[in-house]
One Martini backbone bead per residue (centre of mass of N, CA, C, O) as a GRO file, in nm:
protein
   73
    1MET     BB    1   0.100   0.037   0.016
    2ILE     BB    2   0.034   0.376  -0.039
    3ASN     BB    3   0.098   0.667   0.154
    4GLU     BB    4   0.339   0.817  -0.008
    5PRO     BB    5   0.156   0.976  -0.169
    6SER     BB    6  -0.144   1.070  -0.167
    7VAL     BB    7  -0.426   1.066  -0.355
    8ASP     BB    8  -0.509   1.366  -0.312
    9ALA     BB    9  -0.229   1.481  -0.390
   10LEU     BB   10  -0.223   1.363  -0.684
   11ILE     BB   11  -0.486   1.492  -0.789
   12ARG     BB   12  -0.402   1.781  -0.752
   13LYS     BB   13  -0.135   1.765  -0.924
   14LEU     BB   14  -0.269   1.651  -1.193
   15GLY     BB   15  -0.447   1.874  -1.182
   16SER     BB   16  -0.670   2.165  -1.187
   17GLU     BB   17  -0.873   2.416  -1.120
   18GLU     BB   18  -1.038   2.388  -1.391
   19GLU     BB   19  -0.932   2.057  -1.410
   20PRO     BB   20  -0.988   1.808  -1.231
   21ALA     BB   21  -0.886   1.511  -1.134
   22SER     BB   22  -0.942   1.178  -1.133
   23ARG     BB   23  -0.912   0.867  -1.013
   24TYR     BB   24  -0.909   0.736  -1.293
   25GLU     BB   25  -0.674   0.908  -1.410
   26LEU     BB   26  -0.469   0.833  -1.202
   27CYS     BB   27  -0.467   0.528  -1.271
   28VAL     BB   28  -0.383   0.548  -1.559
   29VAL     BB   29  -0.120   0.707  -1.532
   30VAL     BB   30   0.025   0.513  -1.338
   31ALA     BB   31   0.005   0.257  -1.516
   32LYS     BB   32   0.163   0.374  -1.762
   33ARG     BB   33   0.420   0.457  -1.611
   34THR     BB   34   0.490   0.175  -1.494
   35ARG     BB   35   0.520   0.033  -1.773
   36GLN     BB   36   0.753   0.210  -1.869
   37ILE     BB   37   0.953   0.147  -1.654
   38ILE     BB   38   0.969  -0.165  -1.699
   39GLU     BB   39   1.058  -0.135  -1.996
   40GLN     BB   40   1.322   0.021  -1.940
   41MET     BB   41   1.454  -0.187  -1.754
   42GLN     BB   42   1.449  -0.432  -1.951
   43ALA     BB   43   1.629  -0.284  -2.166
   44ALA     BB   44   1.866  -0.233  -1.942
   45GLY     BB   45   1.887  -0.484  -1.734
   46ILE     BB   46   1.699  -0.420  -1.495
   47THR     BB   47   1.562  -0.566  -1.200
   48GLU     BB   48   1.601  -0.323  -0.973
   49LEU     BB   49   1.554  -0.079  -0.768
   50PRO     BB   50   1.667   0.122  -0.558
   51GLY     BB   51   1.573   0.013  -0.252
   52LYS     BB   52   1.338  -0.167  -0.357
   53GLN     BB   53   1.167  -0.013  -0.527
   54LYS     BB   54   0.874   0.054  -0.672
   55GLU     BB   55   0.731   0.149  -0.971
   56ILE     BB   56   0.468   0.286  -0.854
   57VAL     BB   57   0.618   0.482  -0.668
   58LEU     BB   58   0.769   0.634  -0.876
   59ALA     BB   59   0.529   0.734  -1.039
   60CYS     BB   60   0.414   0.907  -0.793
   61GLN     BB   61   0.667   1.084  -0.767
   62GLU     BB   62   0.660   1.204  -1.049
   63ILE     BB   63   0.395   1.354  -1.010
   64MET     BB   64   0.482   1.526  -0.758
   65ASN     BB   65   0.734   1.649  -0.937
   66GLY     BB   66   0.613   1.712  -1.236
   67LYS     BB   67   0.701   1.483  -1.463
   68VAL     BB   68   0.385   1.411  -1.468
   69THR     BB   69   0.113   1.434  -1.694
   70ILE     BB   70  -0.175   1.548  -1.848
   71ALA     BB   71  -0.319   1.489  -2.175
   72HIS     BB   72  -0.540   1.678  -2.323
   73ASP     BB   73  -0.754   1.641  -2.620
   0.00000   0.00000   0.00000
């Protein structure tokens, strides 16, 4: 279970004042980024992240740091 960052904090960070993100959007963005991280690790021959960190936690941290955003079409 991921306690930090919280789901509410991730939703606020992912959305905007005019167009807030939904829990569904958060789930989709985190899942896509997690798959990208796993694919990049496999291509590079990396078997695990430093500190035995999970890929999903890294994806959530990237959202909180502003490295991952939603692209609205």
